[in-house]
N, C-alpha and C positions, 0 to 999 in steps of 0.2 A: 811554262810559265811566263807570265808576261809583265811587264814594268811600265808605270806610268810615273812622270816626273813630276816630286816635291822634297825639294830638298831639305837636306837632315843630317846630323851632324854626328851623332851619336848610333842610330839605329834605323834599320829599316822597318818597315810596317807588311806585314803579311796577313793581306784579309782570305780568310778562309770562307768557302760559300757552300752550304747544301741545301739542297732543294728538291722536292718530290719526293721525298724519302717515303709517302706510303705506309706509315707503320713498321718501318724494318728498324725496328730500335734494336734486337738481338740477335747472332750470330747463327738465326735458324729459320729455314724454310717449314712451317705449320704444317702444309700441307705432304708436302715430300719426304719431311723428317733429315731434309739433308741439312747438316750443319758447318758452320765455321764461313758461311757466307757474309756480303760485306753488309755493314749495319750502322748504326751509331756507336754499339759498344766497339766495333774495331776500329773506326772514327776518333771515339775518344782517345783513345792509345795512341793515335796517331796525334792528335790537340795537344794531350799534353808532353808529347815528345817535344812537342814544337815550342810548347812555354818555357820551357826549361832551358833554350838555349840562349843564349846572351846578347846576342845582336840584331833580336828582333823583338818587336810588341805584336802581339797575335790580334786581329778584330775578327770574333764569329760570328756569320750570319746566317740565317734560315729563311728560305722563300718560297716558304709554305706547302701546301698540303702534304703536312704532317700529321694529320689526328686522323687518318682515314684511309686503309689497308690492313695491316693484317690482324689477328684475333687479338691480341694483345689490346691494341686502341681501341677495337669496339668493347672490351670488356670493360675496361677504365672509361668509353662515353656512354654505353648504357646499363650497365650490370652496375658495378664498383662505382656510383657516383657520392656516395660521403666519402672517401680520403680521398688525396690528395693523385691529380692525374699523373699515371707514371710516364707521361711524355714529358708533363713540366717539372718530375724530380728530374729527369736523364737533362733535361736543358738546362735548368740551373746548377745541377752540379758539374754538365762542361763550359757553364758561365759564355752562354750566349750572348751579344750584345744587343742583338735586337731579330725582330722577327716579323716577315710581310704576309699577312693572312692570304691565302690561296683559297682557291674556288670550294676544294674537298675540304678545308676547314670548316666552313660555313657548312658543309651538308651535313652537320651533326646537328645543326640546331642551334640556338642561342644558348641553350643549358650546356652545353659542349665548350663552345668559344668563346663566351663569358667567364665560363670557371677557367680553363686556358689560361685567360687572361688577367683575371685573378691572381693566379697561381704563382705565373713566373714571375722570375725578378728582374725583366731587360722587356724595353716596349715593343708592343704588336704595332706594325704599323700597316697603315693604309690612305694616304690621305686623299683618295676618289671615293671614300664610301663615307657619307654621311648620315647621320640620324634624322631621322622623318621629322620627328617632333621638334625638337631641338634646333635644327638648321645648323649644327657644329658637327665636328669630327666624331665619329662612331669609336675609332681607334685614331692614334697617336701619329701625323703625318710625316713625322722625321724626327731623326737623333741625331745629337750631335755626341762624337765619342773622340776624347783625348788621347791621343799613342805617342809616344815619342814628339812630345811638347808641338804635336800638329794637331789641327783642329776638320775632324773627318765629320762632314754633315751624309747622312745618311737619311733619303725620302723613297717612303715606299707606295706604290701602288699597287692595286688587283685587277685585272681583268674585268673589264666591266658588262662580260656578258651574262655575269650570274643570274641575274632573272630570269633571263631564255630558260635555265637550266633547273632552276629549284622553283619548289612552290614557297609564295609568299611566308606562309607560317616559320620557315627554317630561316627566311632572312626579315625578319619581322622590324619595323620601323631602321631599316634600310633604305637610303637612294645610292645608286650608282653613277657618276659623276665618268665625264669622260679624259683616259688619260692625258693624253696631250694639252687640253685647255687646263688640269687640273695639274700638269707639274709645271707648265708657263706660269702658274701664281706661283705657287710654291717657292721655286727656283729664285723666282724673284726674292719672294720674301726673307729666305736663307742665305741669299748672298747680302742684300741691304741692312740683314740683322744678325746674322752669324758671322760673316765673313771666311767664309770654311778654307781651309788649304787646298780642301780635297772634299768633290762633291761625288758620291755614288749614288746610284739609279737600284734600289733593290724592288725589281720588279715579279709580280708575277703573272706573265703575261709572254706567249712568244715572241718571238720577231718578223712573222709572216704574217704581213698587214692583207693579203688577199686570200688570206683560208678565213671561211666564214665571214666575210666580209660580203656588203651588196656588190660594189665594185670597186675599182682599183681607185677612181676619183671620187668616192661616197666613204670617207674612210672615217668619220666621228663615231665614237662608239664602238672602235674596232677592235677584236677578241684580242689580236696579240700586234700591240703598239709599240712595243721595248725599241726595236731598231726605229722605227718612227720617232718617238721620243729626243731619242740620242742625236737623232738630225735635225732636227726643228727647235730643240729647244736649245740656248745658249748656257754651259756653263758645266755641263756632266764631264766628268773624267773617265767614270766605265759606268758602265749598265750592267748588272748582274739580272740576266733573264731567266725564264722557267715556263713551267705551266707544260709548254710542248714535246717534252722529254727529249727532244732531239739532240743537245749538247750544242754548243758552239765557243769558239773563238777567236774572232776577227777583231780587226780593227776599220771602223770607217773614219771619215772625214765629214765631218758635220756643216751644216749650211755656214757656220760663221769661219772656215778654213782651221778648226782645231780636229784634232784625232781624236776619237773616242775608241777605247777598247770595250765591245759586246761581248759578256763570255757567260756560258751558264753550264750547269751538269746535267744530264741526263736523267736519272731516278734511281731510286732504291740504292741512294749512296754507292752504285757501279764505280760512281766517279765523282768532284766536288770541285768547285770553283777556286782557282789558285792565283791568284793577284799580289804582287810584288812593287811597293811602291816606295821607291829608293831617291 
């Protein structure tokens, strides 16, 4: 459990973040038949218990790569396309506050991710995915969440390497921008216009900039820029990473002398990020 500073008289704020769930909605392995494995269903019971505790306010976030993996999401992606997507039903039931678009969520194509976007009750975030036709944000760049009389700003970013992995037909009308440059723009906008008490990065990207990059000194459009953004962009209190399935929980001192928590779950709800703001 980790804490960042934000004075509050009555309650603590608990951020719970999942990432890279990959369709593990129910507690059963559909291949082996094994039951009672980690899943959204088991996590939902925990979240419900947390919401009933009077000393805390809960913020629930997902960091992407939910819409690919187990057969249940495949069925709702491509077979039953007329009813509400099962992932949207579950996330709405659990009262998620925001979701960052992941590369595997885009893998299903526009019929899948646009449908999910329409059906959820919370914003889908990604500040660095641009509509190539309108040159506006394809998804919502950031959201403001109010808990315990505080303003928590959450900005979403998606690894910009997606066009190297997917055909253009799956990401039609999309352009991907560099995470670092995008964060600099939107953090300045948020600080000037929103004046949040806490700034959270929800980044579907790993932390190791040397992975799949041209060189360490050429980090433009790097796949895993979460730590880079936390270090070089002033203002973040917490950066929730994902994508690499490695699991992270450590603090860095950014270039402006402030400590920033970097935290990430692994995958398939074997764990989740647990952040306390007190």
